[in-house]
N, C-alpha and C positions, 0 to 999 in steps of 0.2 A: 639580123640584128646580132647575131651571135658570131656571125663573121667577121664582123666591126673589130671588136674587140680581140680575137683571137688573130686576125691579120697583124694586129698592132703589135702585141706582144708573141706574136709567130715566132721569132727568131729567139726571144727570152724565155718564151712558156716552151717549147718545144722540148729541150732537156728536161724541165719539169715536169712535163706533161708524161713523157716516157715513164718515169718515175712513180707519178701518179697510176699510172694502167698497171704496172709493176704491182703496185702494192694493192688495188684493185683485185689484179689478177689471183694473187696472193688470199686476199679475203674470200674471193670466189671460190677458190680451190679448197680452202677449208670447209 
């Protein structure tokens, strides 16, 4: 179920996903 939308927006969300992880990392790090 999760892989379907991920594969659909994989190319577009890939860059956004990296940015989201960076924000998450900062929040967790703090």
